C-alpha positions in Angstrom: -19.9 4.7 17.8 -17.5 6.5 15.4 -14.9 3.7 15.8 -17.2 0.8 15.3 -18.5 2.6 12.3 -14.9 2.7 11.0 -14.3 -0.8 12.1 -17.2 -2.0 9.8 -15.5 -0.5 6.8 -11.7 -1.5 7.4 -9.6 -4.2 6.2 -9.6 -7.5 7.9 -6.1 -7.0 9.6 -7.4 -4.1 11.6 -10.7 -5.8 12.5 -8.9 -8.8 13.7 -6.9 -6.7 16.2 -9.9 -4.6 17.3 -11.6 -7.1 19.8 -14.6 -6.1 21.9 -16.9 -3.1 21.7 -14.9 -0.6 23.5 -11.8 0.8 21.6 -10.2 2.0 24.8 -10.3 -1.4 26.3 -12.9 -2.8 28.5 -12.2 -5.0 31.6 -9.9 -7.7 30.5 -9.6 -6.5 26.9 -6.8 -4.3 25.8 -7.4 -1.2 23.7 -7.8 -1.6 20.1 -4.5 -1.8 18.1 -3.5 1.8 16.9 -6.0 3.5 19.2 -4.8 5.7 22.1 -7.3 7.1 24.7 -7.1 9.7 27.4 -9.4 10.3 30.3 -11.2 13.7 30.4 -13.5 14.1 33.4 -15.7 11.0 33.6 -15.0 10.0 30.0 -12.4 8.3 28.0 -11.8 9.8 24.6 -9.8 8.8 21.5 -6.8 11.1 21.2 -4.7 9.1 18.6 -5.6 6.9 15.7 -2.7 5.2 13.8 -3.9 2.6 11.4 -1.3 2.4 8.7 -0.1 -0.2 6.2 -3.1 -2.5 6.6 -4.6 -2.2 3.2 -7.7 -0.1 4.1 -9.6 0.1 0.9 -12.3 2.6 0.0 -13.1 6.2 0.7 -11.8 8.4 3.6 -13.8 7.3 6.6 -15.9 10.4 7.4 -16.7 8.8 10.9 -13.1 9.8 11.9 -14.2 13.5 11.9 -16.6 12.6 14.8 -13.4 12.0 17.0 -13.2 15.6 18.0 -10.4 15.0 20.6 -8.0 13.5 18.0 -4.5 15.0 18.2 -2.9 12.5 15.8 -4.4 10.8 12.8 -2.2 8.5 10.8 -3.7 6.4 8.0 -0.7 6.5 5.8 0.2 3.6 3.4 -3.2 2.4 2.8 -5.6 2.3 -0.3 -7.9 5.1 0.6 -9.6 6.7 -2.5 -11.6 9.8 -3.3 -11.4 13.2 -1.6 -10.5 14.3 1.9 -14.0 15.3 3.2 -14.4 19.0 4.2 -15.6 17.7 7.7 -11.8 17.3 8.4 -12.0 20.9 9.7 -13.8 19.6 12.7 -10.7 18.1 14.2 -9.6 21.3 15.9 -7.1 19.5 18.3 -5.3 17.7 15.6 -1.5 18.2 15.6 -0.4 15.5 13.1 -2.2 14.4 10.0 -0.5 11.8 8.0 -2.3 10.5 4.8 0.8 9.9 2.5 0.9 6.8 0.2 -2.8 6.4 -0.4 -4.9 6.9 -3.6 -6.6 10.1 -2.5 -7.7 12.6 -5.1 -9.5 15.7 -6.0 -8.4 19.1 -4.5 -6.9 19.6 -1.0 -9.8 20.9 1.1 -9.5 24.5 2.2 -10.9 23.3 5.6 -7.5 22.0 6.5 -6.8 25.6 7.2 -9.2 25.4 10.3 -6.8 22.8 12.1 -5.0 25.6 14.0 -2.9 23.2 16.1 -1.5 21.2 13.2 2.3 20.9 13.3 2.8 18.1 10.7 0.8 17.7 7.5 1.7 14.9 5.0 -0.5 14.5 2.0 2.5 13.1 -0.3 2.2 10.2 -2.7 -1.5 10.6 -3.6 -3.3 11.9 -6.7 -4.3 15.4 -5.4 -5.0 17.9 -8.2 -5.6 21.7 -8.2 -3.9 24.4 -6.3 -2.2 24.3 -2.9 -4.8 26.0 -0.8 -3.5 29.2 0.6 -5.5 28.5 3.8 -2.6 26.3 4.9 -1.0 29.6 5.6 -3.6 30.0 8.5 -1.8 27.2 10.5 0.4 29.1 12.9 2.0 25.9 14.5 2.9 24.3 11.2 6.3 23.0 10.9 6.4 20.3 8.2 4.4 20.2 5.0 4.8 17.3 2.7 3.0 17.6 -0.6 5.3 15.8 -3.0 4.3 13.3 -5.7 0.8 14.6 -6.4 -0.7 16.4 -9.4 -0.8 19.9 -8.0 -0.8 22.8 -10.3 -0.6 26.7 -10.1 1.8 28.6 -7.9 3.1 27.8 -4.3 1.3 30.2 -2.0 3.8 32.8 -0.8 1.7 33.3 2.3 3.4 30.0 3.6 6.4 32.3 4.1 4.8 34.1 7.2 4.5 30.9 9.1 6.8 31.5 12.2 7.5 27.8 12.8 7.8 26.5 9.3 10.9 24.3 8.8 10.3 21.9 5.9 8.4 22.4 2.6 8.4 19.6 0.0 6.3 20.1 -3.1 8.6 18.0 -5.4 7.2 16.0 -8.4 4.0 18.1 -9.1 3.0 20.4 -12.0 3.7 23.7 -10.2 4.8 26.9 -12.0 6.0 30.4 -10.9 9.3 31.8 -9.6 11.4 31.7 -6.4 11.1 35.5 -6.4 7.4 35.3 -6.2 7.6 32.7 -3.4 9.7 34.9 -1.0 8.3 38.1 -2.0 7.2 38.9 1.6 9.8 40.5 3.8 11.2 38.2 6.3 9.8 35.1 4.4 10.4 31.6 5.8 12.4 32.8 8.9 13.3 29.3 10.1 13.0 27.2 7.0 15.6 24.4 6.7 14.5 22.4 3.8 13.1 23.6 0.5 12.2 20.9 -2.0 11.0 22.4 -5.3 12.3 19.7 -7.6 10.5 18.1 -10.6 8.1 21.0 -11.4 7.8 23.7 -14.0 9.4 26.6 -12.1 11.0 29.3 -14.2 13.2 32.4 -13.6 16.4 32.6 -11.7 17.7 32.1 -8.3 17.3 35.6 -6.5 20.0 36.8 -4.3 17.3 37.4 -1.7 17.1 33.7 -1.1 20.2 34.1 1.0 17.8 35.8 3.6 16.7 32.2 4.5 19.7 31.9 6.7 18.6 28.5 8.3 18.4 26.8 4.9 20.3 23.5 4.8 18.7 21.8 1.7 17.9 23.6 -1.4 16.4 21.1 -4.1 15.9 22.8 -7.4 16.4 19.9 -9.8 14.4 19.2 -12.9 12.8 22.6 -13.4 13.0 25.2 -16.2 15.0 27.7 -14.2 17.8 29.9 -15.8 20.3 32.6 -15.1 23.4 32.6 -13.0 23.9 31.4 -9.4 24.3 34.4 -7.1 27.3 34.7 -4.8 25.1 35.5 -1.9 23.9 31.9 -1.8 27.3 30.8 -0.7 26.8 32.8 2.5 23.9 30.8 3.8 25.8 29.5 6.8 24.6 25.8 7.1 23.8 25.1 3.4 24.6 21.4 3.1 22.9 20.1 -0.1 22.4 22.3 -3.2 20.7 20.6 -6.2 20.7 22.7 -9.4 20.8 19.9 -12.0 18.7 19.7 -15.0 17.8 23.3 -15.5 18.9 26.1 -17.8 21.5 27.8 -15.6 24.6 29.3 -17.0 27.9 31.2 -16.2 30.3 30.3 -13.5 29.7 29.2 -9.9 31.5 31.4 -7.4 34.6 30.1 -5.8 32.9 30.5 -2.4 30.7 27.6 -2.9 33.8 25.4 -3.1 35.1 26.7 0.2 31.8 26.5 2.1 32.4 24.6 5.4 29.2 22.7 5.4 28.3 22.2 1.6 28.5 18.4 1.1 26.8 18.0 -2.2 26.3 20.5 -5.2 24.9 18.8 -8.3 25.1 20.8 -11.6 24.6 18.3 -14.4 22.2 19.2 -17.2 22.8 22.9 -17.3 24.8 25.4 -19.5 27.5 26.2 -17.0 30.8 27.4 -18.3 33.6 24.7 -18.7 35.4 24.0 -15.5 32.3 24.3 -13.2 32.5 21.1 -11.1 30.0 19.4 -8.7 30.7 18.8 -5.1 30.3 15.3 -3.6 28.5 12.4 -5.0 24.8 13.0 -5.9 22.2 10.8 -4.3 18.5 11.3 -4.1 17.5 12.5 -0.8 14.5 10.4 0.6 12.7 11.3 3.8 11.7 8.6 6.3 8.8 8.5 8.7 11.3 9.0 11.5 11.6 12.6 10.4 7.8 12.9 11.0 8.1 12.4 14.8 7.5 15.2 17.1 
C-alpha cells in the first residue's frame, strides 16, 4: 500500500519500471526497480528503496515512513522539495539515509536522532536552514555525516565528538560559526575521525594544538573561513595527515619545518593568508570531491 501510494506520486521513469501490484514481484513479474525485499516469517517486507536520479518532483513522500523494515533509503539526485517529515523517526531499522542533491528545505528534523542504527547520513546539496540538530549525536553507529552545501547556521554540536565510530564530517559551504576549540572541547573527542571538512563557513579563532589529539585525521579542510593565529607544531605530528587546506583565512607566522618533512602530507595549501615570506605550499591544490562510492558500506 505504501509503495503504491509512492508510485502514484513519482515521476514516469519509475512508474514505467514499476509493473504489477506487488513491489516484491508476483509470479512472473520481477520486483520493482530499486526495491529490495526480504522474507520475514510469512511475509515479504521492503528493506531497501533506491530511487535516485529519476526526476522525482514534489514533497518528500511521507508514505515511505510506513516502510518500517527499511534499512536503506536512497532518494538522492531528484527534485524533492519541502521539509523532511518528522515521521522519518519511525524508520528504526534504517542504516543508510541518502537525500543529497534535492531541493529539500526547512530545518533538519530532530527525529533523525531516533534512527539508532544509522551509519550513513547524507543531506548535502539541499536548502536546509537552521542549526545542525544536536540529536544527531544520539546515533551511536554513525560513521559518515554529509551536510555540505546547505544554509545551515549556528555552531557545530561538539556532542558529535562523543560518537565512537564517527569517521567523516563534512559541513562545508554553509553559514556556520564558532571555533575548533569549541568543537573538540570534550576529552577524547572524535577518536576515529579521518576527514574533517569545515571549509567555506564563518569559523573564527585559531587552530588549537589539541587538534593533534585526533590521531586518525587524514584530511583537514579549513579553507575560506575567518580563522587566525599561527599553525601549531603539534599538527605536524598527526601520523597520517595527508591533505591540509589552510587557504583564504587570516593565518600568520611561519609553518614549522616538520610539515615539510611529514611522510604522508601530499598537499598543504596556504594561499590568501598573512604567512611570513618563504612559507611555501606542498603539492598542487585540487578541490577534493567525494563520490558516491565512498557512501558504500
